[in-house]
C-alpha beads as a LAMMPS data file, in Angstrom:
LAMMPS data file: protein, C-alpha beads

475 atoms
474 bonds

1 atom types
1 bond types

-500.0 500.0 xlo xhi
-500.0 500.0 ylo yhi
-500.0 500.0 zlo zhi

Masses

1 110.0

Atoms # bond

1 1 1 53.764 421.926 481.933
2 1 1 56.552 423.865 480.166
3 1 1 59.188 421.223 479.570
4 1 1 62.351 423.133 478.365
5 1 1 64.455 420.077 477.661
6 1 1 64.447 421.001 473.961
7 1 1 65.009 424.776 474.521
8 1 1 67.735 424.836 471.970
9 1 1 65.410 423.600 469.279
10 1 1 61.835 422.761 469.303
11 1 1 60.300 419.651 467.686
12 1 1 58.965 421.850 464.870
13 1 1 62.368 421.490 463.526
14 1 1 63.075 418.067 464.976
15 1 1 62.559 416.098 461.764
16 1 1 61.862 418.804 459.307
17 1 1 61.082 417.473 455.995
18 1 1 61.312 413.881 457.336
19 1 1 57.820 413.097 458.151
20 1 1 56.663 409.894 456.416
21 1 1 60.117 409.393 454.777
22 1 1 59.576 407.194 451.819
23 1 1 61.982 405.338 449.455
24 1 1 60.289 404.881 446.220
25 1 1 62.367 401.985 445.158
26 1 1 61.741 400.013 448.375
27 1 1 58.277 401.420 449.415
28 1 1 59.424 401.883 453.019
29 1 1 57.504 404.192 455.222
30 1 1 59.108 405.731 458.281
31 1 1 56.548 407.655 460.323
32 1 1 57.793 410.468 462.578
33 1 1 56.130 413.363 464.353
34 1 1 53.457 415.103 462.569
35 1 1 53.191 418.873 462.100
36 1 1 49.734 418.936 464.017
37 1 1 51.348 416.983 466.865
38 1 1 54.234 419.296 467.263
39 1 1 52.477 421.835 469.578
40 1 1 51.311 418.986 471.875
41 1 1 54.747 418.023 472.946
42 1 1 55.075 419.982 476.118
43 1 1 51.648 418.791 477.405
44 1 1 51.427 415.118 476.277
45 1 1 54.920 413.731 476.840
46 1 1 56.306 412.897 480.361
47 1 1 59.881 413.387 480.729
48 1 1 62.282 413.031 483.666
49 1 1 63.671 416.231 485.037
50 1 1 67.196 414.916 484.993
51 1 1 67.078 414.315 481.405
52 1 1 65.740 417.829 480.802
53 1 1 68.553 419.446 482.881
54 1 1 71.102 417.368 481.030
55 1 1 70.060 418.459 477.605
56 1 1 69.848 421.967 478.510
57 1 1 73.524 421.920 479.838
58 1 1 75.030 420.201 476.898
59 1 1 78.220 421.522 475.494
60 1 1 79.940 420.901 472.438
61 1 1 82.040 417.609 472.490
62 1 1 85.671 418.291 471.902
63 1 1 87.016 416.871 468.755
64 1 1 89.483 414.618 470.397
65 1 1 87.364 413.778 473.404
66 1 1 87.690 410.771 475.491
67 1 1 85.610 407.577 475.310
68 1 1 83.715 408.586 478.412
69 1 1 80.529 410.466 478.885
70 1 1 82.134 413.739 480.098
71 1 1 81.271 415.826 477.165
72 1 1 82.313 419.484 476.854
73 1 1 85.288 419.262 479.292
74 1 1 88.425 420.796 478.094
75 1 1 90.769 418.461 476.525
76 1 1 93.210 418.611 479.349
77 1 1 90.594 417.474 481.963
78 1 1 89.650 414.454 479.718
79 1 1 93.239 413.265 479.693
80 1 1 93.765 413.348 476.086
81 1 1 97.227 414.372 474.926
82 1 1 98.878 415.085 471.679
83 1 1 102.353 414.228 472.720
84 1 1 105.092 415.460 470.437
85 1 1 107.456 412.750 471.504
86 1 1 110.399 412.357 469.435
87 1 1 112.547 409.573 470.823
88 1 1 111.890 405.957 470.120
89 1 1 110.527 403.638 472.885
90 1 1 112.870 402.288 475.457
91 1 1 112.148 398.867 476.830
92 1 1 110.494 399.026 480.320
93 1 1 109.693 396.166 482.544
94 1 1 106.067 395.519 483.018
95 1 1 104.501 396.541 486.423
96 1 1 103.823 392.870 487.106
97 1 1 104.224 389.547 485.450
98 1 1 100.478 389.311 485.078
99 1 1 100.429 392.114 482.517
100 1 1 102.459 390.265 479.873
101 1 1 99.394 388.691 478.262
102 1 1 95.587 389.263 478.011
103 1 1 93.432 386.296 479.116
104 1 1 90.381 385.955 476.653
105 1 1 87.508 383.644 477.225
106 1 1 85.849 382.240 474.197
107 1 1 83.627 379.173 474.014
108 1 1 84.636 378.270 477.587
109 1 1 88.291 378.134 476.594
110 1 1 90.855 380.558 477.885
111 1 1 93.340 381.826 475.503
112 1 1 96.483 383.846 475.946
113 1 1 97.466 386.400 473.528
114 1 1 101.001 387.475 473.864
115 1 1 101.580 391.224 473.386
116 1 1 104.180 392.613 471.157
117 1 1 106.208 395.267 472.938
118 1 1 106.754 398.487 471.087
119 1 1 110.385 398.456 472.328
120 1 1 110.925 395.567 469.778
121 1 1 110.213 397.796 466.879
122 1 1 112.151 400.427 465.485
123 1 1 110.995 403.967 464.864
124 1 1 107.816 403.360 467.086
125 1 1 106.872 406.021 469.479
126 1 1 105.493 405.115 472.936
127 1 1 102.333 407.346 472.738
128 1 1 101.406 406.283 476.395
129 1 1 104.772 407.272 477.972
130 1 1 103.597 410.597 479.198
131 1 1 100.255 409.305 480.459
132 1 1 101.741 407.200 483.363
133 1 1 100.792 409.947 485.961
134 1 1 97.142 410.135 484.800
135 1 1 95.256 407.208 486.353
136 1 1 92.211 407.703 484.232
137 1 1 94.238 406.726 481.051
138 1 1 95.410 403.629 482.731
139 1 1 98.761 403.610 480.528
140 1 1 99.965 400.372 482.149
141 1 1 96.943 398.483 480.724
142 1 1 95.988 400.250 477.650
143 1 1 97.938 398.020 475.319
144 1 1 96.181 394.980 476.795
145 1 1 92.769 396.770 476.522
146 1 1 93.264 397.253 472.744
147 1 1 94.515 393.808 472.279
148 1 1 91.223 392.659 473.815
149 1 1 89.206 394.952 471.623
150 1 1 90.919 393.646 468.578
151 1 1 89.909 390.219 469.707
152 1 1 86.300 391.191 470.364
153 1 1 85.788 392.796 466.908
154 1 1 86.870 389.544 465.316
155 1 1 84.601 387.556 467.510
156 1 1 81.519 389.611 466.803
157 1 1 81.851 390.156 463.034
158 1 1 79.072 390.921 460.673
159 1 1 79.178 388.584 457.825
160 1 1 79.396 390.172 454.315
161 1 1 76.044 390.424 452.427
162 1 1 74.236 389.782 455.660
163 1 1 70.836 391.095 454.093
164 1 1 71.052 388.649 451.302
165 1 1 67.774 386.665 450.833
166 1 1 66.228 388.913 453.646
167 1 1 62.992 390.834 453.603
168 1 1 64.871 393.998 454.645
169 1 1 66.980 395.315 451.834
170 1 1 70.093 397.463 451.900
171 1 1 68.104 400.516 450.574
172 1 1 65.552 400.100 453.307
173 1 1 68.325 399.943 455.808
174 1 1 69.969 403.157 454.423
175 1 1 66.563 404.956 454.785
176 1 1 66.384 403.764 458.463
177 1 1 69.907 404.775 459.212
178 1 1 69.447 408.183 457.800
179 1 1 66.441 408.794 459.905
180 1 1 68.095 407.531 462.989
181 1 1 71.155 409.803 462.481
182 1 1 68.552 412.801 462.555
183 1 1 66.815 411.412 465.831
184 1 1 70.154 410.865 467.467
185 1 1 71.308 414.384 466.685
186 1 1 68.145 415.945 467.909
187 1 1 68.276 413.937 471.192
188 1 1 71.817 415.225 471.724
189 1 1 73.059 411.760 472.337
190 1 1 76.723 410.658 472.569
191 1 1 78.335 409.471 469.259
192 1 1 79.065 406.002 470.749
193 1 1 75.162 405.682 471.187
194 1 1 74.689 406.031 467.413
195 1 1 77.300 403.536 466.423
196 1 1 76.177 401.032 468.891
197 1 1 72.663 401.509 467.676
198 1 1 73.602 400.562 464.053
199 1 1 75.726 397.746 465.332
200 1 1 72.757 396.303 467.297
201 1 1 70.438 396.784 464.300
202 1 1 72.952 394.853 461.952
203 1 1 73.567 392.090 464.327
204 1 1 69.817 391.640 464.800
205 1 1 68.906 391.725 461.072
206 1 1 71.684 389.177 460.480
207 1 1 69.933 386.619 462.421
208 1 1 66.244 387.655 462.188
209 1 1 64.222 388.241 459.110
210 1 1 62.283 391.331 460.164
211 1 1 59.049 392.313 458.331
212 1 1 59.126 395.525 456.581
213 1 1 56.553 397.263 458.966
214 1 1 58.702 396.377 462.055
215 1 1 62.013 397.825 460.721
216 1 1 61.376 401.251 462.254
217 1 1 60.527 399.504 465.551
218 1 1 63.935 397.762 465.543
219 1 1 65.516 400.979 464.842
220 1 1 64.078 403.005 467.704
221 1 1 64.447 399.947 470.091
222 1 1 68.062 399.687 469.278
223 1 1 68.614 403.378 469.906
224 1 1 66.757 402.917 473.255
225 1 1 69.094 400.100 474.185
226 1 1 72.171 401.811 473.125
227 1 1 71.221 404.910 475.128
228 1 1 70.799 402.678 478.167
229 1 1 74.330 401.238 477.461
230 1 1 76.116 404.523 476.850
231 1 1 74.321 407.419 478.215
232 1 1 74.106 408.808 481.730
233 1 1 70.649 410.292 481.188
234 1 1 68.440 408.095 478.888
235 1 1 65.451 409.505 476.906
236 1 1 62.207 408.245 478.094
237 1 1 60.452 405.382 476.210
238 1 1 57.560 407.901 475.630
239 1 1 60.037 409.985 473.585
240 1 1 60.797 407.129 471.193
241 1 1 57.056 406.411 470.775
242 1 1 56.558 410.100 469.836
243 1 1 59.422 409.852 467.366
244 1 1 57.583 407.296 465.361
245 1 1 54.322 409.302 465.510
246 1 1 52.859 406.872 467.855
247 1 1 53.057 404.123 465.192
248 1 1 54.289 401.847 467.993
249 1 1 53.254 401.549 471.607
250 1 1 55.484 401.415 474.566
251 1 1 54.477 397.659 475.068
252 1 1 55.652 396.985 471.403
253 1 1 59.065 398.698 472.050
254 1 1 59.654 396.668 475.404
255 1 1 58.672 393.394 473.574
256 1 1 61.135 394.197 470.751
257 1 1 63.742 395.034 473.414
258 1 1 63.347 391.572 474.983
259 1 1 63.666 390.026 471.438
260 1 1 66.794 391.869 470.622
261 1 1 68.327 391.122 474.008
262 1 1 67.503 387.407 473.706
263 1 1 68.633 387.250 470.045
264 1 1 72.105 388.947 470.698
265 1 1 72.446 386.979 474.018
266 1 1 72.957 390.425 475.856
267 1 1 76.187 390.908 474.130
268 1 1 76.852 394.371 473.225
269 1 1 80.630 394.275 473.774
270 1 1 81.787 394.604 470.078
271 1 1 84.094 397.747 469.995
272 1 1 83.158 400.863 468.063
273 1 1 85.209 402.541 465.252
274 1 1 85.394 405.591 467.516
275 1 1 87.193 403.663 470.190
276 1 1 89.975 402.865 467.648
277 1 1 89.946 406.255 465.872
278 1 1 90.823 408.017 469.076
279 1 1 93.695 405.817 469.645
280 1 1 95.007 406.124 466.001
281 1 1 94.539 409.925 466.142
282 1 1 96.637 410.011 469.044
283 1 1 99.399 407.790 467.482
284 1 1 99.320 409.955 464.378
285 1 1 99.155 413.386 466.216
286 1 1 95.995 414.156 464.175
287 1 1 94.742 417.756 464.487
288 1 1 90.992 418.376 465.305
289 1 1 90.252 418.850 461.586
290 1 1 91.886 415.752 460.482
291 1 1 90.147 413.878 463.269
292 1 1 86.793 415.308 462.426
293 1 1 87.047 414.332 458.754
294 1 1 87.986 410.875 459.662
295 1 1 84.717 410.869 461.816
296 1 1 82.708 412.200 458.959
297 1 1 84.024 409.314 456.689
298 1 1 82.925 406.727 459.310
299 1 1 79.495 408.296 459.796
300 1 1 78.932 408.367 456.102
301 1 1 79.832 404.628 456.015
302 1 1 76.865 403.836 458.270
303 1 1 74.396 404.315 455.450
304 1 1 76.183 401.579 453.426
305 1 1 75.568 398.075 454.493
306 1 1 78.957 397.012 452.822
307 1 1 80.881 398.580 455.502
308 1 1 79.078 396.725 458.214
309 1 1 81.263 393.619 457.744
310 1 1 84.379 395.733 458.051
311 1 1 86.346 395.542 461.442
312 1 1 85.847 398.747 463.331
313 1 1 89.530 398.928 463.638
314 1 1 89.946 398.674 459.959
315 1 1 87.337 401.339 459.106
316 1 1 88.900 403.815 461.628
317 1 1 92.388 403.312 460.236
318 1 1 91.206 403.725 456.571
319 1 1 89.234 406.811 457.444
320 1 1 92.178 408.505 459.339
321 1 1 94.590 407.484 456.511
322 1 1 92.281 409.103 453.775
323 1 1 91.741 412.276 455.972
324 1 1 95.656 412.583 456.350
325 1 1 96.000 412.211 452.564
326 1 1 93.471 414.947 451.909
327 1 1 94.460 417.341 454.607
328 1 1 98.317 417.040 454.353
329 1 1 98.687 414.977 457.524
330 1 1 101.613 412.611 458.291
331 1 1 102.505 409.559 456.377
332 1 1 101.298 406.269 457.683
333 1 1 104.470 405.594 459.525
334 1 1 105.698 402.740 461.715
335 1 1 104.067 404.125 464.838
336 1 1 100.639 404.060 463.086
337 1 1 101.314 400.706 461.658
338 1 1 102.205 399.389 465.090
339 1 1 99.158 400.771 467.088
340 1 1 96.622 400.172 464.196
341 1 1 98.155 396.746 463.066
342 1 1 97.447 397.854 459.435
343 1 1 100.098 398.711 456.794
344 1 1 99.137 401.246 454.156
345 1 1 98.801 398.566 451.526
346 1 1 96.193 396.859 453.691
347 1 1 94.185 400.269 453.920
348 1 1 94.161 400.985 450.192
349 1 1 90.992 398.926 449.404
350 1 1 89.031 400.512 452.287
351 1 1 90.218 404.066 451.478
352 1 1 88.989 403.604 447.976
353 1 1 85.593 402.400 449.001
354 1 1 85.295 405.594 451.412
355 1 1 86.360 407.861 448.631
356 1 1 83.764 406.447 446.323
357 1 1 81.066 406.701 448.984
358 1 1 82.144 410.374 449.852
359 1 1 81.834 411.387 446.062
360 1 1 78.492 409.603 445.875
361 1 1 77.188 411.618 448.672
362 1 1 78.093 414.904 446.976
363 1 1 75.592 414.036 444.132
364 1 1 72.441 416.075 443.979
365 1 1 70.386 412.822 443.656
366 1 1 71.893 411.132 446.790
367 1 1 69.035 410.621 449.162
368 1 1 70.726 409.916 452.333
369 1 1 72.001 413.399 453.480
370 1 1 71.639 413.167 457.328
371 1 1 75.526 412.761 457.941
372 1 1 76.418 415.415 455.254
373 1 1 74.064 417.950 456.875
374 1 1 75.168 417.216 460.328
375 1 1 78.822 417.630 459.393
376 1 1 78.127 420.867 457.607
377 1 1 77.469 422.678 460.727
378 1 1 79.874 424.845 462.553
379 1 1 80.036 422.383 465.555
380 1 1 81.766 419.832 463.265
381 1 1 83.935 422.488 461.557
382 1 1 81.783 422.382 458.444
383 1 1 83.947 419.441 457.433
384 1 1 81.544 418.081 454.824
385 1 1 81.805 421.192 452.877
386 1 1 85.499 421.381 452.481
387 1 1 86.614 421.448 448.851
388 1 1 89.267 418.647 449.258
389 1 1 86.483 416.038 449.254
390 1 1 85.888 416.591 445.479
391 1 1 89.309 417.608 444.293
392 1 1 91.104 415.767 441.410
393 1 1 93.072 413.373 443.652
394 1 1 89.840 412.295 445.315
395 1 1 88.201 411.438 442.105
396 1 1 91.272 409.839 440.603
397 1 1 91.625 407.733 443.651
398 1 1 88.088 406.779 443.785
399 1 1 88.021 405.711 440.322
400 1 1 91.222 403.570 440.646
401 1 1 93.320 405.670 438.333
402 1 1 96.062 405.912 440.895
403 1 1 96.881 402.156 440.333
404 1 1 96.032 402.209 436.571
405 1 1 98.598 404.861 435.950
406 1 1 101.347 402.898 437.478
407 1 1 100.163 399.655 435.937
408 1 1 99.861 400.967 432.399
409 1 1 103.574 401.853 432.456
410 1 1 104.422 398.257 433.008
411 1 1 101.826 396.673 430.838
412 1 1 103.084 398.772 427.772
413 1 1 106.653 397.462 428.096
414 1 1 108.049 395.238 425.541
415 1 1 110.612 393.794 427.847
416 1 1 111.535 393.898 431.508
417 1 1 114.088 396.739 431.126
418 1 1 113.800 399.884 432.808
419 1 1 112.879 402.514 430.213
420 1 1 114.009 406.006 430.910
421 1 1 110.909 407.548 429.358
422 1 1 108.695 405.479 431.733
423 1 1 110.790 406.684 434.773
424 1 1 110.429 410.201 433.679
425 1 1 106.694 409.820 433.242
426 1 1 106.354 408.234 436.592
427 1 1 108.400 410.988 438.078
428 1 1 106.386 413.704 436.613
429 1 1 103.334 411.925 437.924
430 1 1 104.468 411.602 441.277
431 1 1 105.184 415.246 441.492
432 1 1 101.786 416.000 440.392
433 1 1 100.115 413.924 443.168
434 1 1 102.749 414.549 445.720
435 1 1 103.138 410.720 446.369
436 1 1 105.881 409.191 448.184
437 1 1 108.100 406.055 447.742
438 1 1 106.043 404.073 450.307
439 1 1 102.736 404.504 448.500
440 1 1 104.198 403.363 445.188
441 1 1 105.734 400.455 446.803
442 1 1 102.349 399.542 448.258
443 1 1 100.732 399.617 444.897
444 1 1 103.562 397.400 443.476
445 1 1 103.081 394.984 446.287
446 1 1 99.282 394.902 445.874
447 1 1 99.276 394.220 442.201
448 1 1 102.130 391.802 442.404
449 1 1 100.390 389.825 444.968
450 1 1 97.120 389.784 443.130
451 1 1 98.719 388.662 439.783
452 1 1 101.074 386.148 441.650
453 1 1 103.744 387.554 439.283
454 1 1 106.997 388.432 441.022
455 1 1 108.451 390.028 438.141
456 1 1 105.500 392.211 437.660
457 1 1 105.810 393.423 441.251
458 1 1 109.507 393.835 440.953
459 1 1 109.491 395.889 437.798
460 1 1 107.177 398.419 439.501
461 1 1 109.259 398.488 442.588
462 1 1 112.451 399.173 440.676
463 1 1 110.670 402.089 438.855
464 1 1 109.725 403.406 442.274
465 1 1 113.289 403.196 443.479
466 1 1 114.545 404.954 440.371
467 1 1 111.828 407.683 440.791
468 1 1 112.793 408.184 444.517
469 1 1 116.604 408.610 443.610
470 1 1 115.705 411.184 441.012
471 1 1 113.449 413.096 443.386
472 1 1 116.172 413.114 446.102
473 1 1 118.651 414.387 443.445
474 1 1 116.371 417.227 442.509
475 1 1 115.760 418.185 446.122

Bonds

1 1 1 2
2 1 2 3
3 1 3 4
4 1 4 5
5 1 5 6
6 1 6 7
7 1 7 8
8 1 8 9
9 1 9 10
10 1 10 11
11 1 11 12
12 1 12 13
13 1 13 14
14 1 14 15
15 1 15 16
16 1 16 17
17 1 17 18
18 1 18 19
19 1 19 20
20 1 20 21
21 1 21 22
22 1 22 23
23 1 23 24
24 1 24 25
25 1 25 26
26 1 26 27
27 1 27 28
28 1 28 29
29 1 29 30
30 1 30 31
31 1 31 32
32 1 32 33
33 1 33 34
34 1 34 35
35 1 35 36
36 1 36 37
37 1 37 38
38 1 38 39
39 1 39 40
40 1 40 41
41 1 41 42
42 1 42 43
43 1 43 44
44 1 44 45
45 1 45 46
46 1 46 47
47 1 47 48
48 1 48 49
49 1 49 50
50 1 50 51
51 1 51 52
52 1 52 53
53 1 53 54
54 1 54 55
55 1 55 56
56 1 56 57
57 1 57 58
58 1 58 59
59 1 59 60
60 1 60 61
61 1 61 62
62 1 62 63
63 1 63 64
64 1 64 65
65 1 65 66
66 1 66 67
67 1 67 68
68 1 68 69
69 1 69 70
70 1 70 71
71 1 71 72
72 1 72 73
73 1 73 74
74 1 74 75
75 1 75 76
76 1 76 77
77 1 77 78
78 1 78 79
79 1 79 80
80 1 80 81
81 1 81 82
82 1 82 83
83 1 83 84
84 1 84 85
85 1 85 86
86 1 86 87
87 1 87 88
88 1 88 89
89 1 89 90
90 1 90 91
91 1 91 92
92 1 92 93
93 1 93 94
94 1 94 95
95 1 95 96
96 1 96 97
97 1 97 98
98 1 98 99
99 1 99 100
100 1 100 101
101 1 101 102
102 1 102 103
103 1 103 104
104 1 104 105
105 1 105 106
106 1 106 107
107 1 107 108
108 1 108 109
109 1 109 110
110 1 110 111
111 1 111 112
112 1 112 113
113 1 113 114
114 1 114 115
115 1 115 116
116 1 116 117
117 1 117 118
118 1 118 119
119 1 119 120
120 1 120 121
121 1 121 122
122 1 122 123
123 1 123 124
124 1 124 125
125 1 125 126
126 1 126 127
127 1 127 128
128 1 128 129
129 1 129 130
130 1 130 131
131 1 131 132
132 1 132 133
133 1 133 134
134 1 134 135
135 1 135 136
136 1 136 137
137 1 137 138
138 1 138 139
139 1 139 140
140 1 140 141
141 1 141 142
142 1 142 143
143 1 143 144
144 1 144 145
145 1 145 146
146 1 146 147
147 1 147 148
148 1 148 149
149 1 149 150
150 1 150 151
151 1 151 152
152 1 152 153
153 1 153 154
154 1 154 155
155 1 155 156
156 1 156 157
157 1 157 158
158 1 158 159
159 1 159 160
160 1 160 161
161 1 161 162
162 1 162 163
163 1 163 164
164 1 164 165
165 1 165 166
166 1 166 167
167 1 167 168
168 1 168 169
169 1 169 170
170 1 170 171
171 1 171 172
172 1 172 173
173 1 173 174
174 1 174 175
175 1 175 176
176 1 176 177
177 1 177 178
178 1 178 179
179 1 179 180
180 1 180 181
181 1 181 182
182 1 182 183
183 1 183 184
184 1 184 185
185 1 185 186
186 1 186 187
187 1 187 188
188 1 188 189
189 1 189 190
190 1 190 191
191 1 191 192
192 1 192 193
193 1 193 194
194 1 194 195
195 1 195 196
196 1 196 197
197 1 197 198
198 1 198 199
199 1 199 200
200 1 200 201
201 1 201 202
202 1 202 203
203 1 203 204
204 1 204 205
205 1 205 206
206 1 206 207
207 1 207 208
208 1 208 209
209 1 209 210
210 1 210 211
211 1 211 212
212 1 212 213
213 1 213 214
214 1 214 215
215 1 215 216
216 1 216 217
217 1 217 218
218 1 218 219
219 1 219 220
220 1 220 221
221 1 221 222
222 1 222 223
223 1 223 224
224 1 224 225
225 1 225 226
226 1 226 227
227 1 227 228
228 1 228 229
229 1 229 230
230 1 230 231
231 1 231 232
232 1 232 233
233 1 233 234
234 1 234 235
235 1 235 236
236 1 236 237
237 1 237 238
238 1 238 239
239 1 239 240
240 1 240 241
241 1 241 242
242 1 242 243
243 1 243 244
244 1 244 245
245 1 245 246
246 1 246 247
247 1 247 248
248 1 248 249
249 1 249 250
250 1 250 251
251 1 251 252
252 1 252 253
253 1 253 254
254 1 254 255
255 1 255 256
256 1 256 257
257 1 257 258
258 1 258 259
259 1 259 260
260 1 260 261
261 1 261 262
262 1 262 263
263 1 263 264
264 1 264 265
265 1 265 266
266 1 266 267
267 1 267 268
268 1 268 269
269 1 269 270
270 1 270 271
271 1 271 272
272 1 272 273
273 1 273 274
274 1 274 275
275 1 275 276
276 1 276 277
277 1 277 278
278 1 278 279
279 1 279 280
280 1 280 281
281 1 281 282
282 1 282 283
283 1 283 284
284 1 284 285
285 1 285 286
286 1 286 287
287 1 287 288
288 1 288 289
289 1 289 290
290 1 290 291
291 1 291 292
292 1 292 293
293 1 293 294
294 1 294 295
295 1 295 296
296 1 296 297
297 1 297 298
298 1 298 299
299 1 299 300
300 1 300 301
301 1 301 302
302 1 302 303
303 1 303 304
304 1 304 305
305 1 305 306
306 1 306 307
307 1 307 308
308 1 308 309
309 1 309 310
310 1 310 311
311 1 311 312
312 1 312 313
313 1 313 314
314 1 314 315
315 1 315 316
316 1 316 317
317 1 317 318
318 1 318 319
319 1 319 320
320 1 320 321
321 1 321 322
322 1 322 323
323 1 323 324
324 1 324 325
325 1 325 326
326 1 326 327
327 1 327 328
328 1 328 329
329 1 329 330
330 1 330 331
331 1 331 332
332 1 332 333
333 1 333 334
334 1 334 335
335 1 335 336
336 1 336 337
337 1 337 338
338 1 338 339
339 1 339 340
340 1 340 341
341 1 341 342
342 1 342 343
343 1 343 344
344 1 344 345
345 1 345 346
346 1 346 347
347 1 347 348
348 1 348 349
349 1 349 350
350 1 350 351
351 1 351 352
352 1 352 353
353 1 353 354
354 1 354 355
355 1 355 356
356 1 356 357
357 1 357 358
358 1 358 359
359 1 359 360
360 1 360 361
361 1 361 362
362 1 362 363
363 1 363 364
364 1 364 365
365 1 365 366
366 1 366 367
367 1 367 368
368 1 368 369
369 1 369 370
370 1 370 371
371 1 371 372
372 1 372 373
373 1 373 374
374 1 374 375
375 1 375 376
376 1 376 377
377 1 377 378
378 1 378 379
379 1 379 380
380 1 380 381
381 1 381 382
382 1 382 383
383 1 383 384
384 1 384 385
385 1 385 386
386 1 386 387
387 1 387 388
388 1 388 389
389 1 389 390
390 1 390 391
391 1 391 392
392 1 392 393
393 1 393 394
394 1 394 395
395 1 395 396
396 1 396 397
397 1 397 398
398 1 398 399
399 1 399 400
400 1 400 401
401 1 401 402
402 1 402 403
403 1 403 404
404 1 404 405
405 1 405 406
406 1 406 407
407 1 407 408
408 1 408 409
409 1 409 410
410 1 410 411
411 1 411 412
412 1 412 413
413 1 413 414
414 1 414 415
415 1 415 416
416 1 416 417
417 1 417 418
418 1 418 419
419 1 419 420
420 1 420 421
421 1 421 422
422 1 422 423
423 1 423 424
424 1 424 425
425 1 425 426
426 1 426 427
427 1 427 428
428 1 428 429
429 1 429 430
430 1 430 431
431 1 431 432
432 1 432 433
433 1 433 434
434 1 434 435
435 1 435 436
436 1 436 437
437 1 437 438
438 1 438 439
439 1 439 440
440 1 440 441
441 1 441 442
442 1 442 443
443 1 443 444
444 1 444 445
445 1 445 446
446 1 446 447
447 1 447 448
448 1 448 449
449 1 449 450
450 1 450 451
451 1 451 452
452 1 452 453
453 1 453 454
454 1 454 455
455 1 455 456
456 1 456 457
457 1 457 458
458 1 458 459
459 1 459 460
460 1 460 461
461 1 461 462
462 1 462 463
463 1 463 464
464 1 464 465
465 1 465 466
466 1 466 467
467 1 467 468
468 1 468 469
469 1 469 470
470 1 470 471
471 1 471 472
472 1 472 473
473 1 473 474
474 1 474 475
């Protein structure tokens, strides 16, 4: 049997260099296809013809593709628009009175969440205004849908330090995630499948204390479940057995599948960061490069268990905001604030964590390189290789020097008066980093709030205002 479902790339390259991945610190062994067994692929593993045809016809997914399964279609057919709308929102009546709220059921209680109308906010652009004729974009319901997704991400949060006192450690989890990213890539599965797979793993590990030798079984079973949930053509269970070098049987995978389903109560409804990123990229009119860089930040975060407790919407917003900063994107304006529900000051901690992780991934000693290698390919615009990821701003921001520079100007004061030399220093620094008034104000608000010192915050804010005036005069 000449199964051509992997015509693009044989299993000789499937997990190159990955066989028996081992983390010396944690002594975790992930078994994958052996070199001897590679040549037996076409004769030993049964595969559905429909899945074979699907893989052979795969096209590159568009950078701003929709949430559905229609990969490779032109952006116009997917209904994704980058509207260049200039006028603010005008108040429009709801199609029906039933659309004024979202009905959410939680613990047998029905709650009403009132929707804020964009028309009540100044300088907010209605990004759905031109989508009313496209029935697939359900413009009349989209705001309700995202209100519901915001509720669901809060309902199914992963608690911080969820691996504390567990057999499985954060390093062991990182090894597993790195391997799964490679498996996911070689199977040509949808991006949603990978994110849902990791969410399933984290939710299961949060409840169950999994033995070390069963961690890989949890991983492949989670990907099998995620494929059933997201994909049109699901890989056969035999393929997942093969991926583990026959370490686990089909029966063991099915038993683990039952265990996961019962533990999670069949609830896989937590939204994914991708769902929010597409919405925010539309609101910010992100170009494909900015959108892809944000996706890279989000995929890097999968390796680090610290990001598992972040709300998907927050991770998406912080990733996009950092991408805009590095690639000269727009400011985090009122439109982005409205649709993301986050102000810039809220995103700074998350952006800093992403910056630190990105710089860490560039170190030669960093072990988890699956996402970096993946986004170094031309299909992903070689985004992991761009010089902006290691420029001076990125290093200063990751190390917290952005805040330290502003705070030092205040800490060194002998009184609360505005010293002209401080203003000049801050002005020169603002030119160097191309910062704007809003970002300085966010720093002032952050540190003023943290220190519970109104004068502390006010003194920085006054300096920001002085700098802004000077910049306007010079322009």
